[in-house]
C-alpha positions as CSV (number, residue, x, y, z in Angstrom):
1,M,48.4,146.3,-32.5
2,T,48.2,149.8,-33.5
3,L,49.7,152.6,-31.3
4,T,49.0,156.2,-31.9
5,L,51.7,158.7,-30.7
6,T,51.7,162.5,-30.6
7,I,55.2,163.7,-31.1
8,S,56.7,167.1,-31.6
9,P,57.8,168.3,-35.1
10,E,61.4,168.2,-34.0
11,I,61.3,164.6,-33.0
12,L,59.4,163.7,-36.2
13,E,62.1,165.5,-38.2
14,R,64.8,163.5,-36.4
15,L,63.0,160.2,-36.8
16,T,62.4,160.9,-40.5
17,Q,66.1,161.8,-41.0
18,A,67.3,158.8,-39.2
19,A,65.0,156.4,-41.1
20,N,66.0,158.0,-44.5
21,D,69.7,157.6,-43.6
22,R,69.1,153.9,-43.1
23,G,66.9,153.5,-46.1
24,I,63.9,152.2,-44.2
25,S,60.4,153.6,-43.3
26,I,59.8,155.8,-40.3
27,E,57.5,153.2,-39.0
28,D,60.1,150.5,-39.2
29,Y,62.8,152.7,-37.7
30,T,60.6,153.7,-34.8
31,L,59.7,150.1,-34.1
32,Q,63.3,149.2,-34.1
33,M,64.1,152.0,-31.6
34,I,61.3,150.8,-29.4
35,D,62.4,147.2,-29.6
36,R,66.0,148.1,-28.6
37,S,64.8,150.3,-25.7
38,V,62.4,147.8,-24.0
39,P,64.2,145.1,-22.0
40,Q,63.9,141.5,-23.1
41,P,62.2,139.2,-20.8
42,S,64.6,137.3,-18.5
43,T,65.3,133.7,-19.3
44,F,65.9,133.1,-15.6
45,P,63.1,132.4,-13.2
46,A,62.3,135.2,-10.9
47,A,64.0,134.8,-7.6
48,P,61.7,134.6,-4.6
49,P,61.6,137.7,-2.4
50,L,64.1,137.5,0.5
51,D,63.2,138.3,4.1
52,R,65.5,140.6,6.0
53,Q,67.1,137.8,8.0
54,T,68.0,135.7,4.9
55,L,69.3,138.7,3.2
56,L,71.6,139.5,6.2
57,Q,72.8,135.9,6.3
58,Q,73.6,136.0,2.5
59,M,75.5,139.2,3.0
60,Q,77.6,137.7,5.9
61,T,78.4,134.7,3.8
62,F,79.5,136.9,0.9
63,R,81.6,139.1,3.2
64,G,83.2,136.1,4.7
65,S,84.0,134.8,1.2
66,I,85.7,138.1,0.3
67,E,87.8,138.1,3.5
68,V,89.0,134.5,2.8
69,Q,89.9,135.5,-0.8
70,W,91.7,138.7,0.4
71,E,93.7,136.7,3.0
72,S,94.7,134.2,0.3
73,L,95.7,136.9,-2.1
74,S,97.7,138.7,0.6
75,Q,99.5,135.5,1.5
76,T,100.3,134.8,-2.2
77,V,101.8,138.4,-2.5
78,I,103.9,137.9,0.6
79,E,105.2,134.6,-0.7
80,A,106.0,136.0,-4.1
81,R,107.9,138.9,-2.6
82,A,109.8,136.5,-0.3
83,G,111.0,134.7,-3.4
84,E,112.1,137.9,-5.3
85,R,115.8,138.5,-5.5
86,Y,117.2,142.1,-5.6
C-alpha cells in the first residue's frame, strides 16, 4: 500500500536527520516509527461487554478480596510485632 503524507519542512528535516543518524532511508525510518506507534493486535479474545449489574457484582467481589487480604496482612503484622523483643 502507498500512503501519501503532507508534512511540514520542520518535520521532514527531523525525519531526515533521524534516518541519517541511523543509516537508513527516511522511508524505512518513518515506517519503523509508525509501526512502533500503532498498538499490536491483542492475542487475547475480546471480553464480552458487561452489563451494569455484572460489573457491580465483580467490583463487590474484588473489594471483598482486598478486604480479606488486608485483614490477613494486618494479622500477620500484629503477630510479627508480638514476637519482637525489645
